[in-house]
C-alpha positions as semicolon CSV with decimal commas, in nm:
position;residue;x (nm);y (nm);z (nm)
1;M;-0,001;0,002;0,003
2;E;0,126;0,348;-0,098
3;T;0,202;0,584;0,194
4;L;0,060;0,932;0,190
5;K;0,410;1,068;0,122
6;Q;0,462;0,829;-0,166
7;E;0,122;0,922;-0,310
8;A;0,199;1,301;-0,277
9;I;0,532;1,244;-0,457
10;R;0,362;1,044;-0,734
11;V;0,100;1,307;-0,799
12;I;0,344;1,598;-0,796
13;S;0,591;1,417;-1,028
14;K;0,315;1,395;-1,292
15;L;0,276;1,772;-1,296
16;P;0,459;1,979;-1,558
17;E;0,793;2,134;-1,455
18;T;0,622;2,483;-1,485
19;A;0,376;2,386;-1,209
20;N;0,366;2,644;-0,927
21;I;0,265;2,589;-0,562
22;D;-0,098;2,649;-0,636
23;D;-0,107;2,383;-0,902
24;I;0,065;2,135;-0,658
25;M;-0,176;2,223;-0,374
26;Y;-0,483;2,189;-0,586
27;E;-0,373;1,847;-0,722
28;L;-0,313;1,723;-0,365
29;Y;-0,641;1,865;-0,251
30;V;-0,829;1,683;-0,519
31;V;-0,648;1,353;-0,445
32;D;-0,743;1,398;-0,083
33;K;-1,112;1,479;-0,148
34;V;-1,141;1,173;-0,396
35;K;-0,980;0,945;-0,126
36;K;-1,204;1,068;0,139
37;G;-1,512;1,025;-0,076
38;R;-1,413;0,663;-0,166
39;E;-1,367;0,590;0,208
40;A;-1,703;0,741;0,282
41;V;-1,874;0,517;0,023
42;E;-1,707;0,220;0,174
43;R;-1,840;0,298;0,504
44;G;-2,188;0,348;0,361
45;E;-2,192;0,710;0,408
46;S;-2,310;0,816;0,072
47;T;-2,634;0,946;-0,084
48;S;-2,817;0,760;-0,341
49;I;-2,895;0,905;-0,687
50;E;-3,271;0,863;-0,606
51;D;-3,234;1,083;-0,279
52;L;-3,024;1,338;-0,471
53;K;-3,294;1,365;-0,734
54;R;-3,553;1,419;-0,467
55;E;-3,330;1,688;-0,306
56;I;-3,276;1,871;-0,628
57;Q;-3,654;1,875;-0,715
58;S;-3,717;2,045;-0,380
59;W;-3,498;2,342;-0,477
């Protein structure tokens, strides 16, 4: 299993040499949010499409 540090290095290494600190921070932010989202789904903490559709209709 890849450590957090290894994952960060892998993500950063895929960025172009011209990437600035904002680019790096954004990519790491996205990776973190996707990872947390997947973990939430595994724990059953997600909203079904049907529930989302009902919520949208109430707007």
